[in-house]
C-alpha angles and dihedrals in degrees: 000000000000123000090251094055092046088049093052089050096049094043092047092050096043096043091045088054092050093051093045090052090050091051092046093050098038111165113245098180140028089254089058092043096050105033106006091252091297092267105106117132113246093240091051091046091048091056092045090048091052091052091046090049099044100070132171086283090062097040102036109018109032097067088042090054092049089047091058102031099037112195092002090064089065091082088079090055093046096042098046096042094044091046093053091052089049091051096044097047105029108032118012100068092049093047089049090051092049086060103222111123099201130055093234089051091051093047093044094052098035091051093037091225139117088205090059090047093051092047090052092047091054093048093046093051094047093046092048092049092050090048097044094051087063089055093049089049090052092050090049092052092052095046093045092057105035100035090036095232129127119272092252091058090045092055091048091053090050091049092054095049097047091045091056099056097032093054095041102044107022112193092333093056093038092053096056091039089054091053088057090044092052090054090050097045098045092047090047091050098045100044097064091039090055091044092051095044091051093045097045103033106013089240116115093203109082094203089058094038088059089070098034135100120265121246118255089257088065095045100266125249126096117317096236093045089052091049092048090051094049092047094051092044092055095043098254122131115275106274097226095044124079122243098185123083117263094242093052092050089049094049094046092048092048092047091053091048096048091041091053090054090053101045109125097206092057096044093054090060091070090066095060093076125078100245148012089257090054089049089058091047094050089050090055093048091048091052091055092048091047093047091059091066098033095054089049096051098078091051093047089048092054093046090049096049093047092051092047095050092046092048107043110028113102090348123145107260092213092057098047113127121257095262090068096057091043092056090043089061090058091055091236092110119041129182122197112183098212097174096036094231095127092239128113114242107196105179141141094248105094092205091058102030114108102181130073117191122188105227091219091072098058097094093039096047096038098088090053094045089052090045094239118165116290093244090061092057090049091048090054089052091053090048093050091052091048090053094047097044097042091059092039091056092051092049093048089053090054090052093048092045092049090053102038101034107023100033107028102028099036101032116016108026112017092174094059111137122235092251092051091048091052090051091049089052092053093046089050091053090052094055092039090056091052093051093043090050092053092054090043088058092043103034123179093223145336117316101265092042092054090048090049089059089056090051091050091052092047090050094049095047113028109023099069092040092053096043094046090043090058103035106028115057092185093064109112137195094263093057094043095051094043091049095048093047095047096044095045094044094048094047095045092048092050093049093045093049097050098036103037115010099041110005092159087068092055096110132114094257092058099041118098108263087346092292115147123220088256090060102037091094088078091060088045089053092052091047090050091050095048095045092046094050094045094048090044093056092054098046136065121289121254116264114281093246091056091051089050091053090051092050092048094050090075096048119098115266141074102266137049 
């Protein structure tokens, strides 16, 4: 069967399963809709958290980034993994013990202020929208290639699917759907990686194949040495050497770490289990499930880049296999024969280079480039969609919860009934899907870059407020609000200026201290921290009962 038929089959089966799960686990109350009734098993929640966490950026874009950036791409691995450890060990158990299942609810109650709550609601909604548009973009890329439709149609299909099971099941439906999506995405990621590792190195374990010698069919020698040689020969930067400045790599890694620890859609998952102890267990399980994909990504990136360079450079355009023309139709690969010789010149010199490859397609195109069976390529498509839509559903739930529970119920209409609140949540998801779809069709960058902006904004707004709220009882509402506003505003302004207002200036010589827009969230975090502490010292202390709650959060036991 062709790739397209296999893709239809896998997508029909997997999406049918997701919708059936949503119908089976339909939320009947706000407690079910927001936190799945608080009765999810830690192992189940760990798997759902991993799926929620491993978005299109992880599945589609991370290996593509490493393929093109080499060692520099590792900052995504370090930042996201380190950030999850930071969240799981330092913040999640205490937030779970505090008992507020959204970040705005925690900030509003901890800082005894509607102003703090409203600031947090605004930040949560903006961050979630920036993040979810990357997921919609990823879904559009997959659909455009494997269903042979344009990206706009692909995004619309993704919007319809995620709307169905997010609205029906809420967090309860999303949790069990994400368990199924994790199984699909990890199987889809590992199968081609194992195939490629066995084919190229003779070792079936990709993590070991990454450091192994290539088979004679691939020229022998160690994989990374071969890749370094090819890269230098074609004028690209050496794969195992960094091209970015040390300070920029540090700032991007730190922004991803701090942003991870402040992401609302991950934090809310720790309220779906019965106890604080179970929250810790589910964090440990999730880390194991995440590590399976994250330790495979560098190997898959190296396999992909080697195959691409061997396949396209100096090849006759007229003899290129069918996958090339199919990806060309999506606009994600473009060939411009500058010297009219009919051959593809893929080199590092921009004046000579004739091929442009969108880095987001590397994982998706890799099975076809390596001539793996058609069902493997279709399986990867189903896995990529599972990754994109699992995270999108979690983010949409955060948006709807921020609007229905934190804004309407807690601020605007305190006497709202449970049924009305549930209806508001579903209406909010509807409009959130429409907005997310628009930005998925008109994205501000490639998938991982868009996601990095969301992490920077989360780092600059939520991370200091959450950390100080847990570990510094003297922190008051004035300092928290001033810090969040200053950190978020500074980071957003920096990103908007260099990515939208004046993108031609977005080069290292024009960035402040050589820090790229992806890494500016770290500076925003420091600004937030300094402003919060200074304002706090010159304003009145929090009420005694609030300080007592903060001190009790860190004591053993289930309740504050």
